[in-house]
C-alpha atoms as an extended CHARMM CRD file, in Angstrom:
* protein
*
       169  EXT
         1         1  MET       CA             58.3360000000       98.8940000000       12.0470000000  PROA      1               0.0000000000
         2         2  ARG       CA             56.2310000000       99.0710000000        8.8600000000  PROA      2               0.0000000000
         3         3  ARG       CA             58.5490000000      101.7040000000        7.4250000000  PROA      3               0.0000000000
         4         4  PHE       CA             61.5500000000       99.4360000000        7.7740000000  PROA      4               0.0000000000
         5         5  GLY       CA             60.1210000000       96.5470000000        5.7910000000  PROA      5               0.0000000000
         6         6  PRO       CA             60.6520000000       92.8290000000        6.2930000000  PROA      6               0.0000000000
         7         7  ALA       CA             64.1510000000       92.7830000000        4.7780000000  PROA      7               0.0000000000
         8         8  THR       CA             65.4160000000       95.4230000000        7.1970000000  PROA      8               0.0000000000
         9         9  VAL       CA             63.9300000000       93.6230000000       10.1850000000  PROA      9               0.0000000000
        10        10  LEU       CA             65.4750000000       90.3320000000        9.0550000000  PROA      10              0.0000000000
        11        11  GLY       CA             68.8770000000       92.0080000000        8.5800000000  PROA      11              0.0000000000
        12        12  LEU       CA             68.6580000000       93.5500000000       12.0550000000  PROA      12              0.0000000000
        13        13  VAL       CA             67.8040000000       90.1790000000       13.6370000000  PROA      13              0.0000000000
        14        14  LEU       CA             70.6870000000       88.4550000000       11.8100000000  PROA      14              0.0000000000
        15        15  ALA       CA             73.1490000000       91.1680000000       12.8530000000  PROA      15              0.0000000000
        16        16  VAL       CA             72.0690000000       91.0500000000       16.4980000000  PROA      16              0.0000000000
        17        17  PHE       CA             72.4840000000       87.2870000000       16.6960000000  PROA      17              0.0000000000
        18        18  GLY       CA             75.7620000000       87.2340000000       14.7700000000  PROA      18              0.0000000000
        19        19  PHE       CA             74.5470000000       85.5210000000       11.6030000000  PROA      19              0.0000000000
        20        20  ALA       CA             75.1970000000       88.3980000000        9.2280000000  PROA      20              0.0000000000
        21        21  PRO       CA             77.9890000000       87.8530000000        6.6980000000  PROA      21              0.0000000000
        22        22  GLY       CA             81.3090000000       89.5010000000        7.5310000000  PROA      22              0.0000000000
        23        23  ALA       CA             82.6530000000       92.4390000000        5.5800000000  PROA      23              0.0000000000
        24        24  SER       CA             85.6830000000       90.5070000000        4.3890000000  PROA      24              0.0000000000
        25        25  ALA       CA             86.7700000000       86.9030000000        4.5130000000  PROA      25              0.0000000000
        26        26  ASP       CA             90.1190000000       85.7670000000        5.8600000000  PROA      26              0.0000000000
        27        27  PRO       CA             92.4020000000       84.2460000000        3.2360000000  PROA      27              0.0000000000
        28        28  ALA       CA             92.7260000000       80.4790000000        3.2260000000  PROA      28              0.0000000000
        29        29  PRO       CA             95.4630000000       79.3080000000        5.6320000000  PROA      29              0.0000000000
        30        30  ALA       CA             97.2950000000       77.8660000000        2.6310000000  PROA      30              0.0000000000
        31        31  ALA       CA             96.4820000000       78.5640000000       -0.9970000000  PROA      31              0.0000000000
        32        32  LEU       CA             97.3770000000       76.4940000000       -4.0540000000  PROA      32              0.0000000000
        33        33  THR       CA             97.4400000000       78.1030000000       -7.5000000000  PROA      33              0.0000000000
        34        34  PHE       CA             98.3960000000       76.7880000000      -10.9380000000  PROA      34              0.0000000000
        35        35  SER       CA             99.7720000000       78.3230000000      -14.1090000000  PROA      35              0.0000000000
        36        36  THR       CA            101.1930000000       77.0850000000      -17.4100000000  PROA      36              0.0000000000
        37        37  ASP       CA            103.7980000000       78.5940000000      -19.7020000000  PROA      37              0.0000000000
        38        38  THR       CA            101.5430000000       78.0980000000      -22.7380000000  PROA      38              0.0000000000
        39        39  ALA       CA             97.8650000000       77.5120000000      -23.4650000000  PROA      39              0.0000000000
        40        40  THR       CA             98.4760000000       75.3400000000      -26.5340000000  PROA      40              0.0000000000
        41        41  THR       CA            101.0490000000       72.8160000000      -27.6680000000  PROA      41              0.0000000000
        42        42  THR       CA            101.4670000000       70.2360000000      -30.4020000000  PROA      42              0.0000000000
        43        43  PRO       CA            102.1820000000       66.5050000000      -30.2690000000  PROA      43              0.0000000000
        44        44  GLY       CA            105.8020000000       66.0950000000      -29.1800000000  PROA      44              0.0000000000
        45        45  GLY       CA            105.7430000000       69.4050000000      -27.2800000000  PROA      45              0.0000000000
        46        46  THR       CA            106.1930000000       70.2110000000      -23.6040000000  PROA      46              0.0000000000
        47        47  VAL       CA            104.3100000000       72.4170000000      -21.1730000000  PROA      47              0.0000000000
        48        48  GLN       CA            105.5860000000       73.7390000000      -17.8670000000  PROA      48              0.0000000000
        49        49  LEU       CA            102.8600000000       73.3540000000      -15.2200000000  PROA      49              0.0000000000
        50        50  SER       CA            103.6710000000       75.4720000000      -12.1620000000  PROA      50              0.0000000000
        51        51  MET       CA            102.0490000000       74.9630000000       -8.7670000000  PROA      51              0.0000000000
        52        52  THR       CA            102.4910000000       77.6290000000       -6.0980000000  PROA      52              0.0000000000
        53        53  LEU       CA            101.6610000000       76.9640000000       -2.4450000000  PROA      53              0.0000000000
        54        54  THR       CA            101.3750000000       80.1100000000       -0.3140000000  PROA      54              0.0000000000
        55        55  ASN       CA            101.4290000000       80.0710000000        3.5020000000  PROA      55              0.0000000000
        56        56  ASN       CA             98.9140000000       82.7020000000        4.6810000000  PROA      56              0.0000000000
        57        57  ARG       CA             99.2560000000       81.8010000000        8.3790000000  PROA      57              0.0000000000
        58        58  THR       CA            101.5510000000       83.1620000000       11.0820000000  PROA      58              0.0000000000
        59        59  TYR       CA            103.0220000000       79.6750000000       11.6250000000  PROA      59              0.0000000000
        60        60  ASP       CA            105.3440000000       77.5800000000        9.4520000000  PROA      60              0.0000000000
        61        61  VAL       CA            103.9740000000       74.9400000000        7.1050000000  PROA      61              0.0000000000
        62        62  TRP       CA            105.6890000000       71.7460000000        8.2460000000  PROA      62              0.0000000000
        63        63  PHE       CA            104.1230000000       69.1830000000        5.9690000000  PROA      63              0.0000000000
        64        64  VAL       CA            102.2560000000       69.1780000000        2.6520000000  PROA      64              0.0000000000
        65        65  TYR       CA            100.4880000000       66.3320000000        0.8860000000  PROA      65              0.0000000000
        66        66  GLN       CA             99.1190000000       66.9180000000       -2.6140000000  PROA      66              0.0000000000
        67        67  THR       CA             97.5600000000       64.8340000000       -5.3650000000  PROA      67              0.0000000000
        68        68  ILE       CA             97.1720000000       65.6700000000       -9.0360000000  PROA      68              0.0000000000
        69        69  ASP       CA             94.8280000000       63.8090000000      -11.3520000000  PROA      69              0.0000000000
        70        70  PRO       CA             93.4720000000       64.3250000000      -14.8850000000  PROA      70              0.0000000000
        71        71  THR       CA             90.0340000000       65.9090000000      -15.1730000000  PROA      71              0.0000000000
        72        72  TRP       CA             87.1090000000       63.7800000000      -16.2910000000  PROA      72              0.0000000000
        73        73  LEU       CA             87.0980000000       65.3720000000      -19.7570000000  PROA      73              0.0000000000
        74        74  THR       CA             90.7940000000       64.5550000000      -20.1610000000  PROA      74              0.0000000000
        75        75  THR       CA             90.1800000000       60.9030000000      -19.3000000000  PROA      75              0.0000000000
        76        76  GLN       CA             87.4570000000       60.7150000000      -21.9590000000  PROA      76              0.0000000000
        77        77  ARG       CA             90.0260000000       61.2670000000      -24.7300000000  PROA      77              0.0000000000
        78        78  PRO       CA             92.1870000000       58.1180000000      -24.7820000000  PROA      78              0.0000000000
        79        79  ASP       CA             93.9860000000       59.4750000000      -27.8730000000  PROA      79              0.0000000000
        80        80  LEU       CA             95.6130000000       62.2120000000      -25.7400000000  PROA      80              0.0000000000
        81        81  LYS       CA             98.9570000000       60.8160000000      -24.6030000000  PROA      81              0.0000000000
        82        82  TYR       CA            101.1400000000       62.6260000000      -22.0800000000  PROA      82              0.0000000000
        83        83  SER       CA            103.3300000000       62.0970000000      -19.0330000000  PROA      83              0.0000000000
        84        84  PHE       CA            105.1530000000       64.1040000000      -16.3870000000  PROA      84              0.0000000000
        85        85  THR       CA            108.8450000000       63.9270000000      -17.2510000000  PROA      85              0.0000000000
        86        86  GLY       CA            110.4690000000       66.4470000000      -14.9400000000  PROA      86              0.0000000000
        87        87  CYS       CA            110.0260000000       68.3860000000      -11.7440000000  PROA      87              0.0000000000
        88        88  SER       CA            111.8490000000       71.3130000000      -10.1210000000  PROA      88              0.0000000000
        89        89  LEU       CA            111.4440000000       73.4320000000       -6.9890000000  PROA      89              0.0000000000
        90        90  ALA       CA            112.1860000000       77.1640000000       -7.1980000000  PROA      90              0.0000000000
        91        91  THR       CA            114.1610000000       78.3930000000       -4.1830000000  PROA      91              0.0000000000
        92        92  ALA       CA            115.9060000000       81.6340000000       -3.2880000000  PROA      92              0.0000000000
        93        93  ALA       CA            119.1940000000       79.9730000000       -4.2690000000  PROA      93              0.0000000000
        94        94  GLY       CA            117.8910000000       78.8000000000       -7.6440000000  PROA      94              0.0000000000
        95        95  SER       CA            116.1300000000       75.6980000000       -8.8160000000  PROA      95              0.0000000000
        96        96  THR       CA            116.5530000000       72.1840000000       -7.4260000000  PROA      96              0.0000000000
        97        97  PRO       CA            115.1620000000       68.8410000000       -8.6510000000  PROA      97              0.0000000000
        98        98  CYS       CA            112.0650000000       67.4730000000       -6.9280000000  PROA      98              0.0000000000
        99        99  SER       CA            111.9580000000       64.2770000000       -4.9660000000  PROA      99              0.0000000000
       100       100  GLY       CA            109.6200000000       62.7160000000       -7.5170000000  PROA      100             0.0000000000
       101       101  THR       CA            106.7660000000       63.1640000000       -9.9300000000  PROA      101             0.0000000000
       102       102  GLY       CA            103.4830000000       61.3880000000      -10.3380000000  PROA      102             0.0000000000
       103       103  PRO       CA             99.8850000000       61.4560000000       -9.2170000000  PROA      103             0.0000000000
       104       104  ALA       CA            100.5780000000       61.3180000000       -5.4670000000  PROA      104             0.0000000000
       105       105  ASP       CA            102.9920000000       62.6260000000       -2.8520000000  PROA      105             0.0000000000
       106       106  LEU       CA            103.6690000000       65.8610000000       -4.7220000000  PROA      106             0.0000000000
       107       107  GLY       CA            103.6200000000       67.7490000000       -1.4210000000  PROA      107             0.0000000000
       108       108  GLY       CA            107.0890000000       66.5510000000       -0.4810000000  PROA      108             0.0000000000
       109       109  ASN       CA            108.4180000000       68.5190000000       -3.4280000000  PROA      109             0.0000000000
       110       110  TYR       CA            107.6070000000       71.8830000000       -1.8270000000  PROA      110             0.0000000000
       111       111  GLY       CA            110.6200000000       71.6700000000        0.4660000000  PROA      111             0.0000000000
       112       112  ALA       CA            108.5900000000       72.4200000000        3.6090000000  PROA      112             0.0000000000
       113       113  THR       CA            109.1840000000       74.1980000000        5.9990000000  PROA      113             0.0000000000
       114       114  ILE       CA            107.4220000000       77.1880000000        4.3970000000  PROA      114             0.0000000000
       115       115  PRO       CA            107.6560000000       80.2840000000        6.6300000000  PROA      115             0.0000000000
       116       116  PRO       CA            104.6390000000       82.5610000000        7.1720000000  PROA      116             0.0000000000
       117       117  GLY       CA            103.7970000000       84.7440000000        4.1810000000  PROA      117             0.0000000000
       118       118  GLN       CA            106.1170000000       82.8690000000        1.8280000000  PROA      118             0.0000000000
       119       119  SER       CA            105.4340000000       80.6850000000       -1.1970000000  PROA      119             0.0000000000
       120       120  ARG       CA            107.0500000000       77.7170000000       -2.8760000000  PROA      120             0.0000000000
       121       121  THR       CA            106.6580000000       76.9280000000       -6.5710000000  PROA      121             0.0000000000
       122       122  VAL       CA            107.0200000000       73.4530000000       -8.0300000000  PROA      122             0.0000000000
       123       123  THR       CA            107.1250000000       73.1300000000      -11.8150000000  PROA      123             0.0000000000
       124       124  LEU       CA            106.2150000000       69.8650000000      -13.5230000000  PROA      124             0.0000000000
       125       125  THR       CA            107.1960000000       69.2390000000      -17.1450000000  PROA      125             0.0000000000
       126       126  LEU       CA            104.2520000000       67.8000000000      -19.0540000000  PROA      126             0.0000000000
       127       127  GLN       CA            105.4540000000       65.9290000000      -22.1420000000  PROA      127             0.0000000000
       128       128  ILE       CA            102.9110000000       65.4280000000      -24.9340000000  PROA      128             0.0000000000
       129       129  ALA       CA            103.6110000000       62.2170000000      -26.8720000000  PROA      129             0.0000000000
       130       130  ALA       CA            104.5480000000       62.5920000000      -30.5300000000  PROA      130             0.0000000000
       131       131  ASP       CA            101.6620000000       60.2790000000      -31.4870000000  PROA      131             0.0000000000
       132       132  SER       CA             99.1080000000       62.0280000000      -29.2710000000  PROA      132             0.0000000000
       133       133  GLY       CA             95.6920000000       62.9030000000      -30.6240000000  PROA      133             0.0000000000
       134       134  CYS       CA             94.8000000000       66.4790000000      -31.4970000000  PROA      134             0.0000000000
       135       135  ASN       CA             92.0830000000       69.0250000000      -30.7710000000  PROA      135             0.0000000000
       136       136  GLY       CA             91.6530000000       68.0050000000      -27.1640000000  PROA      136             0.0000000000
       137       137  ASN       CA             92.3160000000       69.6940000000      -23.8380000000  PROA      137             0.0000000000
       138       138  ILE       CA             94.5010000000       68.2600000000      -21.0900000000  PROA      138             0.0000000000
       139       139  GLY       CA             93.6350000000       69.4530000000      -17.5980000000  PROA      139             0.0000000000
       140       140  PHE       CA             94.2110000000       68.3520000000      -14.0240000000  PROA      140             0.0000000000
       141       141  TYR       CA             92.7350000000       68.8970000000      -10.5920000000  PROA      141             0.0000000000
       142       142  SER       CA             94.4160000000       68.7190000000       -7.2330000000  PROA      142             0.0000000000
       143       143  TYR       CA             93.6440000000       68.2960000000       -3.5430000000  PROA      143             0.0000000000
       144       144  TYR       CA             96.1160000000       69.2880000000       -0.8410000000  PROA      144             0.0000000000
       145       145  TYR       CA             96.6040000000       68.9700000000        2.8930000000  PROA      145             0.0000000000
       146       146  ALA       CA             98.9900000000       71.1450000000        4.9280000000  PROA      146             0.0000000000
       147       147  GLU       CA            100.0780000000       70.9470000000        8.5770000000  PROA      147             0.0000000000
       148       148  PHE       CA            101.3330000000       73.9890000000       10.4720000000  PROA      148             0.0000000000
       149       149  SER       CA            103.8030000000       74.3180000000       13.3530000000  PROA      149             0.0000000000
       150       150  ASP       CA            100.9560000000       75.2390000000       15.7500000000  PROA      150             0.0000000000
       151       151  SER       CA             99.5430000000       71.6910000000       15.2490000000  PROA      151             0.0000000000
       152       152  THR       CA             96.6510000000       72.8680000000       13.0640000000  PROA      152             0.0000000000
       153       153  ASN       CA             95.9840000000       71.7570000000        9.5130000000  PROA      153             0.0000000000
       154       154  THR       CA             94.0220000000       72.7130000000        6.4540000000  PROA      154             0.0000000000
       155       155  SER       CA             92.9070000000       70.9940000000        3.3080000000  PROA      155             0.0000000000
       156       156  GLY       CA             91.6490000000       72.3430000000        0.0270000000  PROA      156             0.0000000000
       157       157  GLY       CA             90.4910000000       71.4280000000       -3.3840000000  PROA      157             0.0000000000
       158       158  PRO       CA             89.6720000000       70.6740000000       -5.9300000000  PROA      158             0.0000000000
       159       159  VAL       CA             91.9790000000       73.2680000000       -7.4450000000  PROA      159             0.0000000000
       160       160  TYR       CA             91.9820000000       73.1340000000      -11.2610000000  PROA      160             0.0000000000
       161       161  THR       CA             94.8960000000       73.7380000000      -13.6040000000  PROA      161             0.0000000000
       162       162  PRO       CA             94.4870000000       75.7520000000      -16.7890000000  PROA      162             0.0000000000
       163       163  ASP       CA             93.5400000000       73.5010000000      -19.7160000000  PROA      163             0.0000000000
       164       164  VAL       CA             96.2630000000       72.9530000000      -22.3160000000  PROA      164             0.0000000000
       165       165  ARG       CA             94.9970000000       72.5410000000      -25.8790000000  PROA      165             0.0000000000
       166       166  VAL       CA             96.8200000000       69.9730000000      -28.0130000000  PROA      166             0.0000000000
       167       167  ALA       CA             96.5670000000       71.3650000000      -31.5330000000  PROA      167             0.0000000000
       168       168  CYS       CA             97.9000000000       70.0290000000      -34.8190000000  PROA      168             0.0000000000
       169       169  ALA       CA             99.4250000000       72.2800000000      -37.4410000000  PROA      169             0.0000000000
């Protein structure tokens, strides 16, 4: 046993009792990702914030609940003025308007049911006010909850959006 060393013995014990880490992790049952069409904008400009929910399970997603809130650093800059002014859901047949925008109930916009292996993308239009301050970043974070047709559920977050820099020319 001396030749093996303490680390080898510990690894052997963990493997025998099933505590060793697995070779690969399963993907999250549902995954939420964000992207923006631009990293910077100016006062009066718009940014398209896209949220994609992917169903990694073998059962349909029946229900989604999602929140979106400004990050702490964003709330510390009261001179940054913005609002969500539009929302659309990308479907195979094109784009349709969402059922609403705002800090809560965004999940209804995904048009669940989401079949296994498929994704839905919701795009929010972020309008920067013409009198907004400059040289600050606007960012958001989100939590989500999804229910599947096999009566299981998953939740995740926080998931962070890319920061958008409000620059002045």
